[in-house]
C-alpha positions, 0 to 999 in steps of 0.5 A, spaced: 331 794 304 327 793 309 320 795 313 316 796 320 310 795 320 304 795 324 298 789 324 294 786 330 297 791 335 304 788 334 310 790 330 314 788 326 321 787 321 320 786 314 324 785 308 322 782 301 322 774 301 321 774 309 315 769 312 311 772 318 307 770 323 301 775 324 294 775 329 289 773 324 287 777 318 280 775 314 283 773 308 284 766 305 290 762 303 293 765 296 290 771 296 294 778 296 293 782 303 295 791 303 299 792 309 299 800 310 301 802 316 309 803 314 312 806 321 319 806 318 322 805 311 330 803 311 332 802 304 341 804 304 342 809 307 336 812 307 331 813 313 325 814 313 320 815 319 313 815 320 308 820 324 306 816 326 305 812 319 310 813 313 305 817 307 304 813 301 308 807 303 305 800 304 307 793 304 304 787 299 304 780 302 301 774 300 297 770 305 300 763 306 297 759 311 292 760 318 291 756 324 292 756 331 298 756 335 301 751 340 296 751 347 298 755 353 295 753 360 293 758 365 293 755 372 291 759 377 291 757 386 290 760 392 293 757 398 290 754 404 282 756 399 281 750 395 281 754 389 284 752 383 283 753 376 286 750 370 284 754 362 288 753 356 288 757 350 290 756 343 292 763 339 289 764 331 294 766 327 296 768 319 302 766 315 304 772 310 309 772 304 312 779 303 312 780 296 314 787 295 315 794 299 313 800 296 315 806 297 311 812 293 304 808 292 
């Protein structure tokens, strides 16, 4: 059984026991998070699609860790004008361990 969920403006295919990195959530490590934006559920030969979300479906996950990803460098330059800019950015993330996919509650 797996589900397609939406969090942080992105979609993830998850099943029980998976570890995923999502956009930063305001939750401490060790706490449980309920993700209720389930777009699709696939169980054996049965598939349920939401419009836009599947009603009465949720995914429970445990917050494992949070931090920052590697630095991404953004360099801009305009030729022959003496314009050069170098910027760095580190994106915040939260690591989740999927515990259970629930349908109907």
